[in-house]
C-alpha angles and dihedrals in degrees: 000000000000110000094335119120115213110231117218112235120209117225115221119210115226114257117247110265120206109260123239092205116108140157129227108247094217099052106012089234115155115246137176120229109234102175144339114241124216096247096060095268125118133214112229137182119221109234113225141131091256135062109324115241127194130211141174118242137164114274089236090062094069134064130193113270 
């Protein structure tokens, strides 16, 4: 207040991170991408209110949510 200049601070908006939320094309079921495998497949986790189960599917079988 006395003799101190308030410095304006710029607020940076977070950069958009690629989402890990996808849907299975065949069923529309929501899945989470866990990892990309070297042969073009992906490991996914089925999103549900129960025990989470993971599976390996082709990358072409999922679409961004």
